[in-house]
C-alpha positions as CSV (number, residue, x, y, z in Angstrom):
1,M,-0.1,-39.5,29.1
2,F,-1.4,-36.4,28.7
3,E,2.1,-34.6,29.3
4,I,3.7,-36.6,27.2
5,V,1.6,-35.7,23.9
6,E,2.0,-32.1,25.2
7,K,5.7,-32.1,24.9
8,A,5.6,-33.7,21.4
9,I,2.5,-30.9,20.2
10,Y,4.6,-27.9,21.3
11,A,8.3,-29.4,20.3
12,G,6.9,-30.1,17.0
13,I,4.3,-27.7,16.4
14,G,6.2,-25.4,14.4
15,A,3.8,-23.3,16.0
16,A,5.4,-20.0,14.7
17,Y,4.6,-20.8,11.0
18,M,0.8,-21.7,12.1
19,A,-2.3,-19.6,11.6
20,K,-4.2,-19.2,14.7
21,E,-7.1,-21.5,13.5
22,K,-5.0,-23.7,12.5
23,V,-3.5,-23.9,16.0
24,E,-6.9,-24.2,17.4
25,E,-8.4,-27.0,14.5
26,M,-5.2,-29.5,15.8
27,G,-5.5,-28.8,19.7
28,K,-9.0,-29.8,19.2
29,K,-8.5,-33.1,17.4
30,I,-5.5,-33.6,20.2
31,A,-7.9,-33.4,22.8
32,E,-10.5,-35.4,20.9
33,D,-7.8,-38.6,20.2
34,T,-7.2,-38.6,23.6
35,N,-9.8,-38.2,25.0
36,M,-9.5,-35.2,27.3
37,S,-12.6,-33.9,29.3
38,E,-14.5,-30.1,27.8
39,A,-12.4,-28.4,30.6
40,E,-9.3,-29.9,30.2
41,G,-9.5,-30.0,25.8
42,K,-10.2,-26.2,26.1
43,K,-7.1,-25.4,28.5
44,F,-4.7,-27.5,26.5
45,V,-6.4,-25.4,23.2
46,E,-5.9,-22.2,25.1
47,E,-2.3,-23.1,25.7
48,L,-2.0,-23.7,22.0
49,K,-2.6,-20.9,21.2
50,K,-0.8,-19.2,23.8
51,R,2.4,-20.7,22.7
52,S,1.6,-20.3,19.0
53,S,1.8,-16.8,19.7
54,E,4.8,-16.4,22.1
55,A,6.3,-18.6,18.8
56,R,5.5,-16.2,16.2
57,L,6.2,-13.2,18.2
58,A,9.8,-14.5,19.3
59,M,10.8,-15.6,15.4
60,E,9.6,-12.2,14.2
61,K,11.9,-11.1,16.9
62,S,15.1,-12.8,16.0
63,V,14.3,-12.4,12.4
64,S,13.9,-9.1,12.5
65,E,17.6,-8.6,15.0
66,T,19.4,-11.3,12.1
67,M,18.1,-8.5,9.2
68,E,19.7,-5.6,11.0
69,K,22.7,-7.5,11.7
70,T,23.3,-8.7,8.2
71,L,22.7,-4.9,7.0
72,K,25.1,-3.4,9.4
73,R,27.9,-6.0,8.2
74,L,27.0,-5.5,4.8
75,D,27.1,-1.2,5.3
76,I,23.1,-1.0,3.9
77,P,21.5,1.5,5.2
78,T,18.2,1.1,7.2
79,R,15.3,2.8,6.2
80,K,14.9,4.9,9.2
81,E,19.0,6.3,8.4
82,I,17.8,6.9,5.2
83,S,14.8,8.8,6.4
84,S,16.7,11.2,8.9
85,L,19.2,11.7,6.1
86,E,16.1,12.9,3.9
87,N,14.3,15.2,6.7
88,R,18.4,16.8,7.4
89,L,18.8,17.5,3.3
90,S,15.6,19.1,3.3
91,R,15.7,20.9,6.3
92,L,19.1,22.4,4.6
93,E,17.9,22.7,1.5
94,K,15.0,25.3,3.6
95,D,17.8,26.9,4.8
96,V,19.5,27.5,2.0
97,D,16.2,28.8,0.1
98,D,15.8,31.0,2.7
99,E,19.3,32.4,3.1
100,K,19.0,33.2,-0.8
101,E,15.7,34.7,0.1
102,E,17.7,36.8,2.4
103,K,20.0,38.0,-0.1
104,K,17.4,39.6,-2.6
């Protein structure tokens, strides 16, 4: 029965959106409701927290990749590209100013 409950939790947890404290709180409640031993309960809660964190990181990565693809498709420059252009422009302005000073 524990495995069925565990699979149901992992499948329906929405772990990517849950705060660490909520995951821990929910895990403790389930451990109590299923009469797990203290050791089993701790192991279960730690596994929930680990999977929640992994799901959150995977979700963040997925959203980031999707945003990058969308910006590329829309031909909108990224912050990194704009910063690179700003740096390049600053160097060119400095070079022009230096040339003006040399001609004086």
